[in-house]
N, CA, C and O of each residue as an XYZ file, in Angstrom:
744
protein
N       0.839     -1.195      0.000
C       0.000      0.000      0.000
C       0.871      1.241      0.000
O       1.991      1.211      0.510
N       0.380      2.314     -0.556
C       1.165      3.542     -0.684
C       1.541      4.139      0.657
O       2.559      4.824      0.760
N       0.740      3.894      1.691
C       1.031      4.485      2.996
C       2.206      3.806      3.681
O       2.810      4.381      4.587
N       2.538      2.590      3.261
C       3.675      1.886      3.841
C       4.956      2.422      3.213
O       5.116      2.390      1.993
N       5.854      2.908      4.036
C       7.121      3.438      3.552
C       8.166      2.339      3.632
O       8.747      2.101      4.691
N       8.401      1.675      2.522
C       9.376      0.603      2.485
C      10.687      1.144      1.939
O      10.718      1.674      0.828
N      11.774      1.022      2.700
C      13.052      1.583      2.273
C      13.559      1.006      0.955
O      14.310      1.676      0.246
N      13.168     -0.215      0.611
C      13.651     -0.826     -0.614
C      12.969     -0.274     -1.862
O      13.435     -0.505     -2.977
N      11.889      0.439     -1.685
C      11.167      1.018     -2.827
C      11.693      2.411     -3.142
O      11.982      3.190     -2.233
N      11.819      2.727     -4.431
C      12.179      4.101     -4.784
C      10.995      5.038     -4.519
O       9.856      4.588     -4.399
N      11.271      6.323     -4.431
C      10.231      7.319     -4.165
C       9.763      7.969     -5.461
O      10.565      8.273     -6.344
N       8.470      8.175     -5.557
C       7.869      8.834     -6.721
C       7.069     10.037     -6.226
O       6.298      9.931     -5.272
N       7.257     11.164     -6.874
C       6.505     12.371     -6.568
C       5.313     12.448     -7.505
O       5.478     12.453     -8.725
N       4.124     12.508     -6.946
C       2.907     12.636     -7.730
C       2.418     14.074     -7.545
O       1.936     14.440     -6.473
N       2.546     14.880     -8.594
C       2.174     16.295     -8.531
C       0.787     16.478     -9.120
O       0.511     16.009    -10.224
N      -0.085     17.157     -8.387
C      -1.445     17.415     -8.843
C      -1.779     18.891     -8.656
O      -1.099     19.610     -7.923
N      -2.822     19.317     -9.320
C      -3.278     20.697     -9.220
C      -4.061     20.913     -7.926
O      -4.760     20.022     -7.444
N      -3.926     22.109     -7.386
C      -4.734     22.505     -6.244
C      -5.791     23.511     -6.658
O      -6.504     24.053     -5.814
N      -5.894     23.762     -7.961
C      -6.845     24.756     -8.482
C      -8.276     24.208     -8.471
O      -8.496     22.999     -8.407
N      -9.226     25.120     -8.533
C     -10.641     24.752     -8.498
C     -11.053     23.881     -9.687
O     -12.005     23.107     -9.585
N     -10.343     24.001    -10.813
C     -10.670     23.204    -11.999
C     -10.357     21.728    -11.779
O     -10.868     20.865    -12.492
N      -9.527     21.448    -10.803
C      -9.364     20.111    -10.276
C      -8.433     19.130    -10.937
O      -7.624     19.447    -11.809
N      -8.608     17.902    -10.455
C      -7.816     16.742    -10.859
C      -8.798     15.675    -11.321
O      -9.791     15.415    -10.642
N      -8.536     15.060    -12.458
C      -9.399     13.997    -12.954
C      -9.370     12.823    -11.974
O      -8.313     12.248    -11.714
N     -10.529     12.478    -11.440
C     -10.608     11.378    -10.466
C     -10.115     10.071    -11.075
O      -9.355      9.338    -10.442
N     -10.540      9.779    -12.289
C     -10.167      8.515    -12.920
C      -8.660      8.460    -13.205
O      -8.024      7.433    -12.967
N      -8.096      9.545    -13.707
C      -6.657      9.577    -13.986
C      -5.852      9.441    -12.703
O      -4.881      8.686    -12.656
N      -6.249     10.168    -11.656
C      -5.535     10.095    -10.384
C      -5.615      8.689     -9.809
O      -4.612      8.151     -9.341
N      -6.802      8.091     -9.841
C      -6.995      6.732     -9.340
C      -6.031      5.778    -10.048
O      -5.342      4.997     -9.391
N      -5.976      5.834    -11.376
C      -5.098      4.934    -12.137
C      -3.634      5.208    -11.834
O      -2.868      4.277    -11.586
N      -3.237      6.479    -11.850
C      -1.840      6.828    -11.579
C      -1.425      6.387    -10.182
O      -0.381      5.760    -10.004
N      -2.237      6.714     -9.209
C      -1.913      6.395     -7.819
C      -1.864      4.880     -7.604
O      -0.922      4.369     -6.997
N      -2.863      4.173     -8.094
C      -2.948      2.732     -7.892
C      -1.785      2.003     -8.558
O      -1.162      1.133     -7.949
N      -1.495      2.355     -9.799
C      -0.400      1.673    -10.505
C       0.958      2.027     -9.914
O       1.786      1.140     -9.707
N       1.201      3.294     -9.642
C       2.507      3.707     -9.127
C       2.756      3.193     -7.720
O       3.900      2.920     -7.356
N       1.706      3.057     -6.925
C       1.895      2.617     -5.537
C       2.365      1.165     -5.436
O       2.827      0.742     -4.376
N       2.256      0.405     -6.513
C       2.740     -0.974     -6.481
C       4.262     -1.036     -6.571
O       4.863     -2.027     -6.157
N       4.890      0.006     -7.104
C       6.345     -0.005     -7.301
C       7.085      1.077     -6.523
O       8.299      0.985     -6.341
N       6.367      2.100     -6.062
C       7.005      3.255     -5.443
C       6.386      3.598     -4.094
O       5.234      3.264     -3.818
N       7.169      4.267     -3.264
C       6.630      5.019     -2.143
C       6.196      6.345     -2.753
O       7.009      7.049     -3.351
N       4.940      6.685     -2.609
C       4.399      7.883     -3.249
C       4.307      9.061     -2.292
O       3.996      8.902     -1.111
N       4.581     10.238     -2.820
C       4.354     11.502     -2.109
C       3.504     12.362     -3.025
O       3.919     12.661     -4.145
N       2.332     12.763     -2.580
C       1.458     13.649     -3.346
C       1.790     15.081     -2.947
O       1.945     15.383     -1.764
N       1.900     15.962     -3.940
C       2.177     17.372     -3.667
C       1.330     18.244     -4.586
O       1.082     17.899     -5.742
N       0.893     19.376     -4.052
C       0.149     20.380     -4.816
C       0.714     21.754     -4.465
O       1.349     21.914     -3.423
N       0.488     22.746     -5.327
C       0.923     24.104     -4.971
C       0.275     24.541     -3.654
O      -0.946     24.492     -3.501
N       1.101     24.960     -2.726
C       0.608     25.406     -1.431
C       0.102     24.292     -0.535
O      -0.397     24.560      0.558
N       0.222     23.038     -0.979
C      -0.300     21.919     -0.201
C      -1.822     21.896     -0.159
O      -2.416     21.287      0.730
N      -2.455     22.569     -1.133
C      -3.922     22.638     -1.165
C      -4.528     21.260     -1.408
O      -3.951     20.430     -2.110
N      -5.680     21.034     -0.826
C      -6.412     19.790     -1.052
C      -6.830     19.716     -2.516
O      -7.150     20.729     -3.138
N      -6.821     18.510     -3.050
C      -7.224     18.319     -4.447
C      -8.737     18.297     -4.569
O      -9.439     17.730     -3.732
N      -9.216     18.918     -5.615
C     -10.640     18.886     -5.948
C     -10.788     17.880     -7.084
O     -10.377     18.151     -8.212
N     -11.377     16.716     -6.788
C     -11.534     15.707     -7.831
C     -12.718     16.058     -8.714
O     -13.791     16.402     -8.219
N     -12.517     15.969    -10.028
C     -13.570     16.243    -11.002
C     -13.886     14.960    -11.763
O     -13.088     14.023    -11.790
N     -15.044     14.937    -12.370
C     -15.502     13.774    -13.135
C     -15.551     12.513    -12.269
O     -15.175     11.425    -12.705
N     -16.017     12.688    -11.048
C     -16.204     11.533    -10.166
C     -17.434     10.785    -10.674
O     -18.498     11.370    -10.876
N     -17.264      9.483    -10.876
C     -18.343      8.650    -11.397
C     -18.755      7.629    -10.350
O     -18.144      7.510     -9.288
N     -19.794      6.908    -10.676
C     -20.263      5.857     -9.786
C     -19.171      4.805     -9.561
O     -19.070      4.231     -8.477
N     -18.360      4.559    -10.588
C     -17.342      3.510    -10.486
C     -16.100      3.928     -9.690
O     -15.361      3.066     -9.214
N     -15.859      5.236     -9.540
C     -14.660      5.654     -8.791
C     -14.975      6.447     -7.519
O     -14.059      6.795     -6.773
N     -16.228      6.730     -7.265
C     -16.622      7.554     -6.110
C     -16.167      6.931     -4.791
O     -15.691      7.640     -3.904
N     -16.306      5.642     -4.657
C     -15.923      4.975     -3.400
C     -14.410      5.086     -3.176
O     -13.959      5.358     -2.063
N     -13.632      4.873     -4.248
C     -12.174      4.977     -4.129
C     -11.780      6.392     -3.706
O     -10.946      6.560     -2.816
N     -12.365      7.402     -4.328
C     -12.067      8.801     -3.989
C     -12.427      9.066     -2.531
O     -11.652      9.688     -1.805
N     -13.589      8.601     -2.102
C     -14.024      8.794     -0.715
C     -13.040      8.128      0.250
O     -12.643      8.736      1.244
N     -12.649      6.898     -0.033
C     -11.698      6.182      0.822
C     -10.330      6.862      0.821
O      -9.688      6.972      1.866
N      -9.885      7.316     -0.348
C      -8.585      7.980     -0.453
C      -8.534      9.224      0.434
O      -7.545      9.451      1.131
N      -9.582     10.015      0.408
C      -9.614     11.267      1.180
C      -9.481     11.040      2.687
O      -9.089     11.951      3.417
N      -9.799      9.848      3.150
C      -9.707      9.537      4.580
C      -8.306      9.096      5.010
O      -8.023      9.023      6.206
N      -7.447      8.808      4.066
C      -6.097      8.315      4.377
C      -5.170      9.472      4.730
O      -5.326     10.586      4.229
N      -4.205      9.191      5.598
C      -3.230     10.214      6.021
C      -2.417     10.726      4.834
O      -2.106     11.915      4.760
N      -2.075      9.832      3.909
C      -1.264     10.237      2.763
C      -2.052     11.037      1.722
O      -1.479     11.448      0.714
N      -3.334     11.264      1.938
C      -4.141     12.057      1.013
C      -3.910     13.555      1.192
O      -4.281     14.340      0.320
N      -3.306     13.962      2.302
C      -2.997     15.383      2.512
C      -1.725     15.717      1.749
O      -0.647     15.236      2.100
N      -1.840     16.538      0.705
C      -0.660     16.819     -0.126
C       0.396     17.655      0.601
O       0.090     18.491      1.450
N       1.634     17.395      0.235
C       2.745     18.220      0.691
C       2.744     19.505     -0.129
O       2.150     19.562     -1.206
N       3.406     20.527      0.383
C       3.540     21.779     -0.371
C       4.585     21.585     -1.463
O       5.730     21.229     -1.185
N       4.186     21.819     -2.687
C       5.095     21.682     -3.823
C       6.336     22.549     -3.638
O       7.432     22.186     -4.065
N       6.148     23.698     -2.995
C       7.232     24.654     -2.789
C       8.340     24.108     -1.878
O       9.469     24.596     -1.918
N       8.024     23.104     -1.064
C       9.023     22.560     -0.139
C       9.634     21.247     -0.622
O      10.412     20.625      0.101
N       9.295     20.826     -1.821
C       9.779     19.547     -2.345
C      11.204     19.677     -2.889
O      11.522     20.611     -3.625
N      12.052     18.720     -2.510
C      13.410     18.617     -3.034
C      13.408     17.468     -4.040
O      13.291     16.302     -3.663
N      13.537     17.807     -5.319
C      13.492     16.801     -6.377
C      14.523     15.702     -6.230
O      14.318     14.595     -6.728
N      15.630     15.982     -5.554
C      16.694     14.988     -5.386
C      16.238     13.785     -4.556
O      16.862     12.726     -4.618
N      15.172     13.932     -3.791
C      14.675     12.838     -2.941
C      13.826     11.825     -3.716
O      13.443     10.793     -3.164
N      13.530     12.108     -4.981
C      12.602     11.278     -5.740
C      13.271     10.678     -6.975
O      14.174     11.264     -7.572
N      12.791      9.492     -7.333
C      13.334      8.763     -8.474
C      12.484      8.937     -9.729
O      12.969      8.726    -10.841
N      11.234      9.317     -9.561
C      10.312      9.479    -10.689
C       9.295     10.569    -10.359
O       9.042     10.873     -9.194
N       8.723     11.146    -11.407
C       7.717     12.203    -11.275
C       6.510     11.826    -12.109
O       6.648     11.440    -13.270
N       5.333     11.936    -11.525
C       4.092     11.561    -12.185
C       3.079     12.688    -12.017
O       2.832     13.157    -10.906
N       2.501     13.114    -13.131
C       1.488     14.175    -13.107
C       0.239     13.628    -13.789
O       0.228     13.472    -15.010
N      -0.821     13.332    -13.020
C      -2.049     12.817    -13.630
C      -2.773     13.919    -14.399
O      -2.386     15.086    -14.336
N      -3.802     13.551    -15.107
C      -4.591     14.535    -15.835
C      -5.268     15.476    -14.846
O      -6.049     15.046    -13.997
N      -4.962     16.755    -14.967
C      -5.502     17.780    -14.063
C      -5.981     18.966    -14.902
O      -5.155     19.741    -15.383
N      -7.293     19.127    -15.087
C      -7.751     20.328    -15.785
C      -7.223     21.605    -15.125
O      -7.034     22.615    -15.803
N      -6.986     21.570    -13.819
C      -6.458     22.719    -13.097
C      -4.997     23.012    -13.374
O      -4.496     24.056    -12.954
N      -4.294     22.121    -14.070
C      -2.873     22.331    -14.364
C      -2.638     23.627    -15.143
O      -1.608     24.279    -14.970
N      -3.583     23.994    -15.991
C      -3.459     25.248    -16.741
C      -3.453     26.453    -15.815
O      -2.838     27.474    -16.125
N      -4.126     26.342    -14.693
C      -4.265     27.454    -13.759
C      -3.076     27.605    -12.825
O      -2.586     28.715    -12.618
N      -2.599     26.479    -12.250
C      -1.529     26.626    -11.261
C      -0.210     25.945    -11.622
O       0.851     26.514    -11.365
N      -0.237     24.779    -12.194
C       1.008     24.058    -12.457
C       1.792     24.615    -13.646
O       3.023     24.626    -13.623
N       1.091     25.077    -14.683
C       1.763     25.555    -15.896
C       2.633     26.780    -15.652
O       3.496     27.097    -16.471
N       2.420     27.471    -14.543
C       3.217     28.664    -14.242
C       3.922     28.556    -12.887
O       4.320     29.570    -12.313
N       4.073     27.349    -12.384
C       4.662     27.139    -11.066
C       6.188     27.165    -11.107
O       6.810     26.326    -11.758
N       6.775     28.113    -10.426
C       8.231     28.174    -10.324
C       8.794     26.989     -9.557
O       9.886     26.512     -9.866
N       8.063     26.512     -8.565
C       8.507     25.346     -7.782
C       8.526     24.090     -8.639
O       9.479     23.312     -8.587
N       7.482     23.892     -9.424
C       7.463     22.737    -10.315
C       8.540     22.876    -11.383
O       9.160     21.885    -11.768
N       8.768     24.087    -11.861
C       9.824     24.304    -12.861
C      11.177     23.856    -12.309
O      11.949     23.195    -13.004
N      11.458     24.214    -11.073
C      12.723     23.824    -10.427
C      12.831     22.302    -10.347
O      13.892     21.741    -10.623
N      11.754     21.641     -9.975
C      11.736     20.179     -9.869
C      11.924     19.544    -11.248
O      12.704     18.605    -11.402
N      11.211     20.056    -12.240
C      11.330     19.520    -13.597
C      12.747     19.715    -14.153
O      13.275     18.827    -14.823
N      13.354     20.858    -13.882
C      14.728     21.096    -14.331
C      15.679     20.066    -13.717
O      16.571     19.550    -14.390
N      15.475     19.778    -12.436
C      16.302     18.765    -11.765
C      16.107     17.397    -12.427
O      17.079     16.719    -12.758
N      14.853     16.999    -12.616
C      14.569     15.701    -13.224
C      15.165     15.613    -14.625
O      15.716     14.580    -15.003
N      15.057     16.678    -15.381
C      15.610     16.698    -16.734
C      17.128     16.565    -16.692
O      17.695     15.748    -17.418
N      17.789     17.348    -15.860
C      19.256     17.325    -15.810
C      19.798     15.993    -15.293
O      20.912     15.603    -15.644
N      19.023     15.292    -14.463
C      19.446     13.992    -13.917
C      18.901     12.813    -14.729
O      19.116     11.655    -14.371
N      18.197     13.112    -15.819
C      17.593     12.080    -16.686
C      16.696     11.117    -15.914
O      16.707      9.910    -16.154
N      15.927     11.665    -14.992
C      14.964     10.867    -14.229
C      13.652     10.811    -15.013
O      13.327     11.752    -15.737
N      12.902      9.728    -14.878
C      11.653      9.607    -15.637
C      10.561     10.578    -15.168
O      10.347     10.793    -13.975
N       9.888     11.148    -16.164
C       8.777     12.074    -15.944
C       7.602     11.554    -16.772
O       7.754     11.266    -17.959
N       6.449     11.438    -16.151
C       5.251     11.012    -16.865
C       4.152     12.025    -16.591
O       3.789     12.260    -15.438
N       3.626     12.621    -17.649
C       2.500     13.540    -17.534
C       1.362     12.978    -18.382
O       1.563     12.612    -19.540
N       0.171     12.914    -17.801
C      -0.982     12.298    -18.441
C      -2.033     13.357    -18.761
O      -2.321     14.220    -17.932
N      -2.601     13.291    -19.953
C      -3.714     14.166    -20.321
C      -3.431     15.636    -20.067
O      -2.416     16.164    -20.519
N      -4.337     16.304    -19.336
C      -4.165     17.723    -19.021
C      -2.911     17.999    -18.206
O      -2.449     19.138    -18.148
N      -2.359     16.975    -17.582
C      -1.135     17.133    -16.803
C       0.052     17.575    -17.639
O       1.014     18.131    -17.109
N      -0.008     17.334    -18.935
C       1.066     17.760    -19.843
C       1.254     19.280    -19.778
O       2.370     19.769    -19.951
N       0.191     20.016    -19.534
C       0.288     21.481    -19.436
C       1.265     21.904    -18.350
O       1.869     22.973    -18.438
N       1.425     21.069    -17.326
C       2.345     21.389    -16.228
C       3.791     21.479    -16.709
O       4.598     22.189    -16.110
N       4.123     20.772    -17.776
C       5.492     20.787    -18.301
C       5.878     22.146    -18.880
O       7.062     22.436    -19.054
N       4.887     22.970    -19.177
C       5.149     24.270    -19.809
C       5.909     25.238    -18.906
O       6.501     26.199    -19.399
N       5.904     25.007    -17.613
C       6.576     25.932    -16.696
C       8.096     25.762    -16.711
O       8.816     26.636    -16.229
N       8.582     24.669    -17.246
C      10.012     24.350    -17.188
C      10.786     25.068    -18.290
O      10.817     24.620    -19.437
N      11.405     26.179    -17.927
C      12.205     26.926    -18.889
C      13.628     27.086    -18.375
O      13.885     27.057    -17.171
N      14.540     27.254    -19.316
C      15.945     27.509    -18.983
C      16.126     28.988    -18.682
O      15.184     29.771    -18.806
N      17.333     29.372    -18.287
C      17.614     30.781    -17.983
C      17.357     31.686    -19.178
O      16.964     32.840    -19.004
N      17.574     31.177    -20.398
C      17.340     31.972    -21.605
C      15.871     31.939    -22.044
O      15.539     32.384    -23.142
N      14.993     31.410    -21.180
C      13.542     31.309    -21.381
C      13.156     30.272    -22.432
O      11.994     30.211    -22.831
N      14.107     29.455    -22.888
C      13.768     28.357    -23.796
C      13.181     27.213    -22.970
O      13.471     27.080    -21.781
N      12.369     26.404    -23.605
C      11.701     25.310    -22.916
C      12.690     24.176    -22.656
O      13.417     23.770    -23.563
N      12.724     23.673    -21.447
C      13.631     22.590    -21.053
C      13.447     21.368    -21.952
O      14.411     20.662    -22.246
N      12.216     21.118    -22.386
C      11.930     19.921    -23.161
C      11.912     20.164    -24.670
O      11.359     19.355    -25.416
N      12.501     21.251    -25.122
C      12.571     21.530    -26.557
C      13.220     20.342    -27.269
O      14.281     19.873    -26.855
N      12.593     19.863    -28.323
C      13.122     18.742    -29.080
C      12.601     17.392    -28.629
O      12.851     16.382    -29.286
N      11.873     17.358    -27.509
C      11.302     16.104    -27.038
C      10.015     15.806    -27.795
O       9.374     16.715    -28.321
N       9.645     14.557    -27.850
C       8.373     14.148    -28.446
C       7.435     13.706    -27.328
O       7.851     13.061    -26.365
N       6.182     14.060    -27.473
C       5.162     13.631    -26.523
C       4.253     12.650    -27.229
O       3.950     12.820    -28.410
N       3.820     11.640    -26.528
C       2.924     10.645    -27.090
C       1.552     10.845    -26.467
O       1.428     11.008    -25.253
N       0.525     10.832    -27.302
C      -0.820     11.002    -26.769
C      -1.863     10.580    -27.772
O      -1.587     10.442    -28.964
N      -3.068     10.376    -27.274
C      -4.175      9.991    -28.125
C      -4.786     11.183    -28.825
O      -4.796     12.286    -28.279
N      -5.293     10.977    -30.021
C      -5.898     12.066    -30.785
C      -7.312     12.380    -30.340
O      -7.759     13.515    -30.506
N      -8.029     11.427    -29.787
C      -9.426     11.629    -29.420
C      -9.622     12.296    -28.076
O     -10.755     12.381    -27.601
N      -8.565     12.770    -27.447
C      -8.688     13.317    -26.105
C      -8.601     14.836    -26.066
O      -8.448     15.413    -24.989
N      -8.694     15.483    -27.197
C      -8.528     16.933    -27.203
C      -9.749     17.625    -26.616
O     -10.845     17.066    -26.583
N      -9.542     18.833    -26.159
C     -10.608     19.611    -25.554
C     -10.427     21.053    -26.000
O      -9.300     21.543    -26.068
N     -11.498     21.720    -26.298
C     -11.412     23.117    -26.672
C     -10.963     23.932    -25.472
O     -11.566     23.828    -24.404
N      -9.920     24.741    -25.619
C      -9.474     25.555    -24.496
C     -10.403     26.747    -24.302
O     -11.188     27.075    -25.191
N     -10.315     27.392    -23.148
C     -11.098     28.603    -22.950
C     -10.574     29.699    -23.875
O      -9.482     29.555    -24.424
N     -11.308     30.773    -24.061
C     -10.818     31.863    -24.895
C      -9.434     32.312    -24.423
O      -9.091     32.167    -23.250
N      -8.650     32.855    -25.346
C      -7.265     33.206    -25.062
C      -7.124     34.103    -23.844
O      -6.152     33.984    -23.097
N      -8.053     34.975    -23.639
C      -7.960     35.883    -22.496
C      -7.964     35.118    -21.165
O      -7.446     35.610    -20.163
N      -8.551     33.913    -21.159
C      -8.608     33.123    -19.935
C      -7.602     31.979    -19.937
O      -7.355     31.383    -18.888
N      -7.018     31.657    -21.084
C      -6.090     30.539    -21.174
C      -4.656     31.041    -21.168
O      -4.261     31.777    -22.072
N      -3.857     30.656    -20.157
C      -2.496     31.154    -20.058
C      -1.545     30.557    -21.085
O      -0.458     31.099    -21.285
N      -1.910     29.462    -21.742
C      -1.026     28.859    -22.718
C      -1.820     28.023    -23.691
O      -3.010     27.770    -23.500
N      -1.141     27.599    -24.736
C      -1.764     26.780    -25.761
C      -0.755     25.720    -26.169
O       0.293     26.036    -26.731
N      -1.067     24.477    -25.889
C      -0.174     23.372    -26.209
C      -0.638     22.743    -27.508
O      -1.819     22.435    -27.668
N       0.297     22.552    -28.445
C      -0.019     21.955    -29.723
C       1.005     20.894    -30.053
O       2.172     21.018    -29.681
N       0.583     19.847    -30.750
C       1.511     18.781    -31.091
C       2.487     19.222    -32.175
O       3.688     18.995    -32.033
N       2.025     19.827    -33.226
C       2.907     20.336    -34.278
C       2.083     21.214    -35.204
O       0.915     20.931    -35.468
N       2.694     22.269    -35.690
C       1.983     23.163    -36.584
C       0.863     23.894    -35.885
O       0.754     23.842    -34.660
N       0.024     24.579    -36.650
C      -1.059     25.338    -36.037
C      -2.074     24.427    -35.360
O      -2.443     23.391    -35.912
N      -2.526     24.805    -34.170
C      -3.528     24.010    -33.463
C      -4.870     24.009    -34.167
O      -5.185     24.924    -34.928
N      -5.655     22.983    -33.908
C      -6.975     22.864    -34.520
C      -7.969     23.842    -33.922
O      -8.898     24.275    -34.603
N      -7.787     24.192    -32.670
C      -8.730     25.067    -31.990
C      -8.644     26.494    -32.527
O      -7.540     27.022    -32.660
N      -9.780     27.139    -32.842
C      -9.755     28.532    -33.308
C      -9.104     29.474    -32.290
O      -8.386     30.399    -32.668
N      -9.358     29.236    -30.996
C      -8.774     30.099    -29.965
C      -7.251     30.013    -29.990
O      -6.567     31.031    -29.883
N      -6.724     28.812    -30.130
C      -5.276     28.643    -30.168
C      -4.692     29.033    -31.515
O      -3.558     29.510    -31.577
N      -5.450     28.839    -32.607
C      -4.958     29.198    -33.943
C      -4.649     30.688    -34.014
O      -3.617     31.071    -34.564
N      -5.519     31.538    -33.470
C      -5.278     32.981    -33.523
C      -4.063     33.350    -32.685
O      -3.303     34.246    -33.051
N      -3.877     32.662    -31.561
C      -2.715     32.910    -30.723
C      -1.447     32.454    -31.434
O      -0.433     33.150    -31.389
N      -1.491     31.286    -32.094
C      -0.329     30.696    -32.743
C       0.199     31.613    -33.842
O       1.410     31.741    -34.021
N      -0.722     32.257    -34.584
C      -0.319     33.158    -35.676
C       0.372     34.410    -35.151
O       1.257     34.949    -35.814
N      -0.022     34.879    -33.966
C       0.520     36.143    -33.476
C       1.737     35.972    -32.597
O       2.370     36.962    -32.228
N       2.083     34.746    -32.251
C       3.208     34.517    -31.333
C       4.522     34.428    -32.066
O       5.566     34.238    -31.442
């Protein structure tokens, strides 16, 4: 179980959004359940805020309810995390990632460490937006030249540009009209 701290297991940092837009319940359930079989997990959010689970369904509601009662469900403050203590980084799908993780200086510091040490990083769904905060001193993206793998049927229309802090595209101009206008002017 994830609450058992076994010294023989490597540590994995599971970063989630603390924003009102939340964390996908199904994605978090899968990430947490699968990773806890191989790692000691530490959940962290900006400011240590409690996660707001979204898209809770009949099939995952009980798991979410049980998870919230566990001691390890209280997230650590992302700002106090030392990336050197962890062997892997996991970011589940979080619609709130656009709001808090994509511009987090603390997460940027952690991602820079993971990148420089060639440690594994996994971002799922909306969690990919969190990778946008990782820039070098010259403001270039730490992951420039990397390829991301993802499904085509999982896209979502972003909010209008005035409300969306960034626009992530796989290659070329984005399909979304809101992002297309931004892409042309950037």
